[in-house]
C-alpha positions in Angstrom: -38.0 -30.0 -68.9 -34.8 -29.9 -70.9 -32.4 -27.0 -70.3 -30.0 -27.6 -73.2 -31.1 -28.9 -76.5 -28.5 -30.3 -79.1 -29.6 -30.5 -82.6 -27.1 -32.2 -85.0 -26.9 -33.4 -88.5 -25.9 -36.9 -89.6 -24.4 -37.7 -93.0 -23.3 -40.8 -94.8 -19.7 -39.9 -94.6 -16.8 -42.3 -93.4 -16.4 -40.4 -90.1 -13.0 -41.0 -88.2 -12.4 -40.7 -84.6 -11.0 -37.5 -83.3 -10.7 -35.7 -80.0 -13.1 -32.7 -80.4 -12.5 -29.8 -78.0 -13.5 -26.1 -77.4 -10.7 -23.9 -78.0 -12.4 -21.0 -75.9 -11.8 -23.3 -72.8 -8.1 -24.2 -72.4 -8.9 -26.8 -69.7 -11.3 -28.6 -72.0 -9.6 -32.1 -72.4 -12.0 -32.9 -75.3 -13.9 -35.9 -76.1 -12.6 -38.7 -78.5 -15.4 -39.8 -80.9 -16.2 -40.1 -84.6 -19.5 -38.2 -84.1 -19.0 -34.5 -83.1 -22.7 -34.8 -81.7 -21.5 -37.1 -79.1 -18.6 -34.7 -78.0 -21.1 -31.9 -77.8 -23.7 -33.8 -76.0 -21.1 -34.7 -73.2 -19.3 -31.4 -73.0 -22.6 -29.4 -72.9 -24.5 -32.3 -70.6 -27.3 -31.8 -73.0 -30.6 -32.9 -71.8 -32.2 -33.5 -75.1 -30.7 -34.6 -78.5 -32.2 -34.4 -81.9 -30.6 -35.7 -84.7 -31.8 -34.9 -88.3 -30.8 -37.5 -90.9 -32.0 -38.8 -94.3 -32.9 -42.3 -94.7 -29.5 -43.2 -96.1 -27.6 -41.7 -93.3 -29.7 -43.4 -90.7 -29.2 -46.8 -92.4 -25.2 -46.0 -92.3 -24.8 -44.4 -88.9 -28.1 -44.5 -86.9 -27.4 -47.6 -85.0 -23.7 -46.9 -84.5 -24.6 -43.2 -83.1 -27.1 -44.7 -80.6 -24.6 -47.3 -79.4 -22.0 -44.5 -79.0 -24.3 -42.4 -77.0 -25.5 -45.4 -74.8 -21.9 -46.4 -74.1 -21.1 -42.8 -72.9 -24.2 -42.8 -70.7 -25.9 -39.9 -72.8 -29.5 -39.4 -73.4 -30.7 -41.4 -76.4 -30.8 -39.3 -79.7 -34.1 -38.8 -81.3 -33.7 -39.3 -85.0 -36.0 -37.2 -87.3 -36.2 -37.8 -91.0 -35.3 -35.2 -93.6 -35.2 -35.5 -97.2 -32.1 -35.5 -99.7 -32.8 -32.1 -100.8 -33.3 -32.7 -104.3 -35.2 -29.7 -105.5 -37.0 -26.8 -103.6 -39.9 -28.8 -102.6 -37.6 -31.3 -100.6 -35.5 -28.2 -99.2 -38.6 -26.4 -98.0 -39.7 -29.7 -96.2 -36.3 -29.8 -94.4 -36.5 -26.1 -93.5 -39.9 -27.0 -91.7 -38.4 -29.9 -90.0 -35.4 -28.0 -88.6 -37.7 -24.9 -87.6 -39.7 -27.2 -85.8 -36.9 -28.7 -83.8 -35.5 -25.2 -83.2 -38.9 -23.5 -82.2 -40.1 -26.4 -79.9 -40.6 -25.1 -76.3 -39.0 -26.3 -73.4 -35.1 -25.4 -73.9 -33.3 -22.3 -72.4 -30.4 -22.7 -74.9 -30.1 -24.6 -78.2 -26.8 -25.7 -79.9 -27.1 -26.4 -83.5 -24.3 -28.8 -84.9 -23.8 -28.4 -88.8 -20.7 -30.5 -88.9 -22.0 -33.4 -90.8 -24.6 -31.5 -92.8 -24.7 -32.6 -96.4 -25.1 -30.4 -99.5 -27.2 -27.4 -98.7 -28.0 -28.3 -95.3 -25.4 -26.1 -93.5 -26.7 -23.1 -95.8 -30.2 -23.4 -95.1 -29.7 -24.1 -91.4 -28.4 -20.5 -90.9 -31.4 -19.3 -92.7 -33.8 -21.3 -90.5 -32.0 -19.9 -87.3 -32.4 -16.1 -88.5 -36.1 -16.9 -89.3 -37.0 -18.6 -86.0 -35.2 -15.8 -83.9 -36.8 -13.1 -85.9 -40.4 -14.4 -85.2 -40.0 -15.3 -81.5 -40.8 -12.6 -78.8 -38.3 -14.1 -76.6 -36.3 -16.6 -78.6 -34.1 -19.4 -77.0 -30.4 -18.7 -76.8 -29.3 -20.5 -80.2 -25.7 -21.3 -80.9 -24.3 -22.7 -84.3 -21.1 -24.8 -84.1 -19.1 -26.8 -86.4 -16.4 -29.4 -85.6 -13.5 -28.8 -87.7 -11.9 -32.2 -88.3 -9.6 -30.9 -91.0 -8.0 -28.2 -88.6 -6.6 -30.8 -86.2 -3.6 -29.4 -84.1 -0.3 -31.1 -83.2 -2.0 -33.3 -80.6 -4.4 -34.6 -83.2 -7.4 -32.6 -81.6 -9.9 -31.1 -83.6 -11.4 -27.6 -82.6 -15.2 -27.0 -82.3 -15.8 -23.5 -83.8 -18.6 -21.2 -82.7 -20.2 -19.8 -85.8 -22.9 -18.1 -84.0 -21.6 -14.6 -84.6 -22.0 -14.9 -88.4 -25.8 -15.6 -87.9 -25.9 -12.8 -85.2 -24.2 -10.2 -87.6 -27.5 -10.4 -89.7 -29.8 -10.2 -86.7 -27.6 -7.0 -85.4 -27.7 -5.3 -88.7 -31.5 -5.7 -88.9 -31.9 -4.6 -85.6 -29.8 -1.5 -85.8 -31.5 -0.6 -89.1 -34.8 -0.8 -87.3 -33.4 1.4 -84.6 -32.0 4.1 -86.7 -34.9 4.1 -89.2 -37.7 4.0 -86.7 -36.4 4.7 -83.0 -37.8 1.4 -81.9 -35.2 0.0 -79.6 -36.7 -3.1 -78.2 -35.6 -5.6 -80.8 -32.0 -4.3 -80.5 -31.8 -4.3 -76.9 -33.0 -7.9 -76.7 -30.3 -8.9 -79.3 -27.7 -7.1 -77.0 -29.4 -8.6 -73.7 -29.1 -12.2 -75.4 -25.3 -11.7 -76.3 -24.4 -10.0 -73.1 -25.8 -13.0 -71.2 -23.8 -15.4 -73.3 -20.5 -13.4 -73.0 -21.1 -13.0 -69.3 -21.6 -16.9 -69.0 -18.6 -17.6 -71.1 -16.5 -15.1 -69.2 -17.5 -16.9 -66.0 -16.8 -20.2 -67.4 -13.1 -19.2 -68.6 -12.1 -18.1 -65.0 -13.3 -14.3 -65.4 -10.2 -13.0 -67.4 -10.1 -9.2 -67.6 -13.1 -6.9 -67.1 -16.6 -8.3 -67.1 -18.4 -7.8 -70.4 -20.5 -4.7 -70.3 -23.0 -5.6 -73.1 -25.9 -6.3 -70.5 -25.5 -2.6 -69.3 -25.5 -1.4 -72.9 -28.9 -3.3 -73.5 -30.4 -1.9 -70.5 -29.7 1.8 -71.2 -30.7 1.2 -74.9 -34.1 0.1 -73.8 -34.3 3.4 -71.4 -33.3 5.5 -74.4 -35.8 3.9 -76.7 -38.5 4.5 -74.2 -37.6 8.1 -73.8 -37.6 8.6 -77.5 -40.8 7.0 -78.5 -42.7 8.8 -75.6 -41.1 12.0 -76.3 -39.5 12.5 -72.8 -37.6 15.4 -73.9 -36.0 16.4 -70.8 -34.7 12.8 -70.3 -33.3 12.9 -73.9 -31.5 16.1 -73.6 -31.0 17.1 -70.1 -29.1 15.6 -66.9 -31.3 13.7 -64.4 -30.2 14.9 -61.1 -26.6 13.5 -60.6 -27.0 11.2 -63.9 -26.4 12.1 -67.6 -29.2 12.5 -70.1 -30.2 9.0 -71.5 -28.5 9.8 -74.7 -25.2 10.7 -73.1 -25.7 7.5 -70.8 -26.3 5.4 -73.9 -23.2 6.7 -75.6 -21.2 5.9 -72.6 -22.6 2.4 -72.3 -22.0 2.0 -76.2 -18.3 3.0 -75.6 -18.0 0.5 -72.7 -19.4 -2.3 -74.8 -17.9 -1.7 -77.9 -14.8 -3.7 -77.3 -16.7 -6.8 -76.3 -19.1 -6.5 -79.3 -16.6 -6.0 -81.9 -14.4 -8.8 -80.6 -17.5 -11.2 -80.8 -18.6 -9.8 -84.1 -16.0 -7.6 -85.9 -18.0 -6.2 -88.7 -20.4 -4.4 -86.0 -17.9 -1.7 -85.8 -19.4 -0.1 -89.0 -22.9 -0.4 -88.0 -22.3 0.8 -84.5 -20.4 3.9 -85.8 -23.5 4.7 -87.9 -25.7 4.4 -84.8 -23.6 6.7 -82.9 -23.2 9.2 -85.7 -26.7 9.3 -87.0 -28.8 9.1 -84.0 -26.9 9.7 -80.7 -24.3 12.4 -81.3 -26.6 15.2 -82.7 -28.6 14.8 -79.3 -25.8 15.1 -77.0 -25.2 18.5 -75.6 -23.9 19.9 -72.3 -27.0 21.5 -71.3 -28.7 22.4 -68.0 -31.9 23.9 -69.5 -33.2 24.3 -73.2 -33.3 28.1 -73.4 -30.9 30.1 -75.6 -29.0 29.0 -78.7 -27.6 25.8 -77.6 -31.1 24.6 -76.5 -32.5 25.8 -79.8 -30.0 23.7 -81.6 -30.7 20.6 -79.3 -34.4 20.9 -80.0 -34.0 21.4 -83.7 -31.8 18.4 -83.9 -34.5 16.3 -81.9 -37.3 17.5 -84.2 -35.1 16.7 -87.2 -34.6 13.2 -85.9 -38.2 12.7 -85.5 -39.1 13.8 -88.9 -36.3 11.5 -90.5 -37.8 8.5 -88.4 -41.2 9.4 -90.1 -42.7 10.4 -86.7 -44.2 13.5 -87.9 -46.5 14.0 -84.7 -43.5 13.9 -82.5 -41.6 16.2 -84.9 -44.4 18.8 -84.7 -44.8 18.6 -80.9 -40.9 19.1 -80.3 -40.9 22.0 -82.7 -43.6 23.8 -81.1 -42.0 23.3 -77.7 -38.7 24.5 -79.0 -40.2 27.6 -80.4 -41.8 28.3 -77.2 -38.4 27.9 -75.4 -37.2 30.8 -77.4 -39.6 33.0 -75.3 -39.0 31.2 -72.0 -36.8 31.7 -68.9 -34.4 28.9 -68.0 -37.0 27.3 -65.2 -39.6 27.1 -67.9 -37.3 25.0 -70.3 -36.3 22.3 -67.8 -38.9 19.6 -68.3 -38.9 16.7 -66.0 -36.7 18.4 -63.3 -37.9 19.9 -59.9 -37.0 23.4 -61.3 -39.7 23.3 -63.9 -41.8 26.4 -63.8 -45.3 25.8 -65.2 -46.5 29.6 -64.6 -43.4 30.8 -66.5 -44.1 28.1 -69.3 -47.7 29.5 -69.6 -46.6 33.0 -70.0 -44.0 32.0 -72.7 -46.6 30.2 -74.8 -48.9 33.2 -74.6 -46.2 35.5 -75.8 -45.0 33.1 -78.5 -48.7 32.8 -80.0 -48.9 36.7 -80.2 -45.5 37.2 -81.8 -44.5 34.5 -83.9 -47.4 34.9 -86.4 -47.6 32.4 -89.3 -45.1 29.7 -87.7 -47.6 29.3 -84.8 -50.6 29.0 -86.9 -48.9 26.6 -89.5 -47.7 24.4 -86.5 -51.2 24.3 -84.9 -52.7 23.4 -88.3 -50.1 20.4 -88.8 -50.6 19.1 -85.1 -54.2 19.4 -85.1 -54.4 17.4 -88.2 -52.3 14.8 -87.0 -53.6 14.5 -83.5 -57.2 14.4 -84.7 -56.4 11.8 -87.1 -57.5 13.8 -90.3 -61.1 14.3 -89.0 -61.8 17.3 -90.9 -63.1 18.1 -94.6 -59.7 18.7 -96.1 -57.1 16.5 -94.2 -53.5 17.5 -95.2 -51.8 14.9 -97.6 -48.7 13.2 -96.1 -46.4 14.9 -98.4 -47.7 18.2 -97.4 -47.2 17.4 -93.7 -43.7 16.4 -94.1 -42.8 19.5 -96.5 -44.3 21.9 -93.9 -42.5 20.2 -91.1 -39.3 20.1 -92.9 -39.4 23.9 -93.9 -40.5 24.8 -90.2 -37.6 23.0 -88.6 -35.2 24.6 -91.1 -36.8 28.0 -90.2 -36.7 27.4 -86.5 -33.1 26.3 -86.5 -32.1 29.7 -87.9 -34.7 32.0 -86.3 -32.9 34.7 -84.2 -34.0 34.9 -80.5 -37.1 37.2 -80.0 -36.4 40.8 -78.5 -36.6 40.9 -74.7 -40.0 41.2 -73.3 -40.7 45.0 -72.4 -40.9 45.8 -68.8 -44.3 47.3 -68.9 -46.1 47.0 -65.6 -49.2 44.9 -65.9 -52.9 46.1 -65.6 -55.2 45.2 -62.9 -58.8 44.4 -63.8 -61.6 43.9 -61.6 -64.6 41.9 -63.0 -67.8 42.8 -61.1 -71.1 44.2 -61.5 -71.8 44.7 -57.8 -71.4 48.1 -56.3 -70.7 46.4 -52.7 -67.8 44.5 -54.2 -66.3 47.7 -55.6 -66.7 49.5 -52.2 -65.1 46.6 -50.6 -62.2 46.6 -52.7 -61.7 50.5 -52.3 -62.0 50.1 -48.5 -59.2 47.7 -48.6 -56.9 49.7 -50.6 -56.8 47.3 -53.5 -55.3 49.2 -56.5 -57.6 48.6 -59.7 -56.7 50.1 -63.0 -60.2 49.2 -64.5 -63.4 47.8 -63.2 -65.3 46.0 -65.8 -68.6 44.1 -66.0 -67.4 41.4 -68.4 -63.9 40.3 -69.5 -62.5 39.9 -73.0 -59.5 37.6 -72.7 -58.0 39.1 -75.7 -57.1 42.1 -73.4 -54.9 40.1 -71.1 -51.1 40.5 -71.6 -48.3 39.0 -69.7 -48.2 40.6 -66.3 -51.9 41.5 -65.9 -54.1 40.7 -63.0 -57.5 39.9 -63.1 -60.0 39.9 -59.8 -63.3 38.4 -59.8 -65.4 35.2 -59.8 -64.8 34.0 -63.1 -65.6 30.4 -64.6 -62.9 28.1 -65.2 -62.5 28.4 -68.8 -61.9 32.2 -68.5 -59.6 31.8 -65.6 -57.6 29.2 -67.7 -57.4 31.7 -70.5 -56.0 34.4 -68.2 -53.3 32.1 -67.0 -52.4 30.9 -70.4 -51.9 34.3 -71.7 -49.4 34.9 -68.9 -51.8 36.8 -66.6 -52.5 36.1 -62.9 -56.1 35.3 -61.6 -57.3 36.1 -58.1 -60.5 34.8 -57.1 -62.8 36.8 -54.9 -63.9 34.1 -52.2 -66.6 34.2 -49.7 -68.0 32.0 -47.0 -71.7 32.6 -47.7 -74.4 30.9 -45.6 -77.4 29.5 -47.4 -79.6 32.5 -46.5 -77.3 35.1 -48.0 -77.1 33.5 -51.5 -78.7 35.1 -54.3 -78.9 38.5 -52.9 -77.1 41.7 -53.4 -74.2 42.2 -50.7 -72.9 45.2 -49.4 -69.1 45.9 -48.3 -70.1 45.1 -44.8 -71.7 42.0 -45.6 -68.6 40.9 -47.6 -66.4 41.5 -44.6 -68.8 39.7 -42.5 -68.5 36.5 -44.8 -64.9 36.6 -45.0 -64.3 38.3 -48.5 -60.7 37.6 -49.5 -58.7 37.4 -52.9 -57.0 34.1 -53.5 -54.8 33.5 -56.4 -55.3 30.4 -58.5 -53.3 28.9 -61.5 -55.8 27.2 -63.8 -54.8 25.1 -66.8 -57.1 23.6 -69.5 -55.8 20.0 -69.5 -57.4 18.4 -72.8 -58.2 21.4 -75.2 -60.5 20.2 -78.0 -58.3 21.9 -80.5 -54.7 23.3 -80.0 -54.1 27.1 -80.4 -50.4 26.6 -81.0 
């Protein structure tokens, strides 16, 4: 299986011998030949050589080229016919021929030599390279080179110029555009990964001058950031991860480390990298350890705004909702993805938000339900309405003042039971109860309230969601005692006890806010 494939054009010119060399490698003595493809094949140790030639070019140089390669002990070049390019039909046929040569499986790297290309051949060669690389999931490393005969130095040597960066500029611009417009980072990370491998290879071949290129690390961090963005990992995007920075800050640092290598390789990248830094990363980079307070509010508003701008409406609505809940939450309840995160405190904050935020909670719930349930209702919201409502809600959230401190009113204790024996048992144990009730209305529960009893899971979950505490009256009943009225003494004998449970509804049918 060939590792390096050389693809070269052959024209009809009167090619003169010259010593072709690679300027990037000062120790390269070069190869003296009239055909730059020969110099490239020998320098690169190409395993496969494909030469594209018109009938006239093959007649003029085909046999001489084959003899030249044979004398140098190189693999025999495979000549593939192309047309003269007289009109669009012939140009498209040449396009398909070059595309096939580039796209054939087997090569780890491909070098495309356009030195002897004729008329429009060098121009469309660049278009074919971009086309092939944009369609392939894992494209081979393709380099485009040109032997500059007219640029001979004092020793009569002609440099081989690497023009790949001009092709890659288009790829980079498109990939960054995709990233900044959709948040999808895989195309850009693959582009950076490919260039990172090449720069590292060239750095090794040149004797490792200066620091090792940092583009590969940039590619890895970019992929991590993109994953966190598309899966809405809010904690990873905005908060430190143990002793590591947030993925947003890590990407800014990786971009800073790789910027010099990228700009040296493709100078115009400076402008598009600046845009990526300014539009996407900087608004999310804050010095935070939690997401409560004014700084947390600003960070969540920026993240919601980013999702809205990316056209990710469901993600924008989710971040907006959680950001609003943060205003009512303690610090541990605003640290997602950390060991300090307190789910119980989060539930209390959500209950208080639903009770006090009024129209905002209802509107967010309406939008989220419409999105999450794919418009399966009688009157799904039009897309422009969804965007308009989210835009207004984000603006409102960014400016909303923090809620007043939660009043320190002691919670009530409810004992839900219809059994006299249970009431007598509680009194005998000295359990303080504010109210004994036969049935519980969950709307009575306020943060800090406690409920005792043997309730079904859905009611227990509602109590916890409203910020209350649920204590289950547990008994170790033998089969013969089940279904009959128990006395206080019976309950003692059967190990009656109160056990606190935190119950949470995992997949509600419809979101309440």
